[in-house]
Steps between C-alpha positions, in 0.01 A plus 500: 500500500206425727310172474143600418365181657622606846287813527165646404457863395141622467305823529632853460592784730712514813670171583404251770758220529386176668746255660374159612601294800693179568406206274255724314512670162365808325182294446381572856437862399318426174137536610577734787669764284277480192250772610793734574603493133231760429699761694860381519775318314528161670831312502516156663836323508615145561781526754814290441436130555124540478237473229668503162824653627698186574835561327836630629416431863764528772530627856567852372202529265275333758591737783256780579756745363554294185126481441476878550773548239304276262186710554702817431636351175152405383355841583785671315430289190130581525579870524355541849679776686251541787256251649289397795632156603275241663673203662320199645687310774845421351420757231482754781849399614616561143316833500692605812831397340398702193413798722843485660678508162264687267272716715501782243292278269221453754193719521372270776511143624243254629607227740226245432515252791871571527764654722816708513610307810741203488414146596498431871730226628199269520400580141858440381497160666169421328654602166787259567256220579308575180822492296582161649148374427506616136845345449378166634142488372480732200294801400167325443492347847583841646250705298192284546468561879662846484238696306169449681614637841588829326123564486283578802321177590149634430605603148646169388186323384378782275850556360588142408556595135748771602675262740536243223635770265767595754592136554540451125720810470705392800552145375655639181764699690839328452646348815827701479294820483289401800811424705679819392194716572458348847865574580473853359192577709672358808810712444341831399601796719287728712373777271289685754732801468450496123127511568542788744716697254269460201383829354211342309166389653458144626184288506487204738243225447487254789282199575401482865525119480822485298736244650786608274488869605351497852311805622771597749756513217263713296466746787879516543550654157190680376586819692854525358446678166447874493188446288317171554153361445405181684218257428433213743273230360296280732448130426788519253817294487798552270321511164290817500496524120278191510347516846399868490534590134263798496631660819871463418456615142297804607759590764777475241302693240427784743865508606615516137253776421626700797856470368428562133204735530 
């Protein structure tokens, strides 16, 4: 039986399923998705190890594939047979793992500041350094300086409340979950071929000033799907749902309307 505290289910109509990123929770989508409830059924899930989903954690459930299986189980319980899946950052990695295993359930996907590509060797080494830091200094000391650089520098002052919200969510993520998620992101495979083989439409939302998904990596993948829509956002870092709420929501809404009619 599903834990009703680990998801929200609002609105009616065709389903949009929102997956959050690393050290986030379903809460990051709360205000962003609310206006979409007038047209769509909105499902936001806490991924394993995050938010209120902090039980039965191991390397299998915390892998991208394990998280995708968890999403599938929750959608089955909720009676969702088809959906448009939106994945932010790590949630996009989970979306790609889901697409590899359960593509027949997808009417479309949105990679929201995310990628089908694997970590580079440099990024893997940075993951290893972060794992070592979290093991030695703890989650709080990691999260406090981690969050603000996710935002474009000119957006940080006006979005202090959102930055503090993300820090609070991140600080509540259990250390074993943080470590397991870092290792899972480091070890995820290249799913660019999955992206190329997808039969459903794909929406890419990229920040031009996103240090986590650099512009050159965005350009490497956005041409791969047979049907893709790409939105590049200037003066935007990794957190477009906060930095460019109106533009990203409108892009997603238009994409969903194109799919569902």
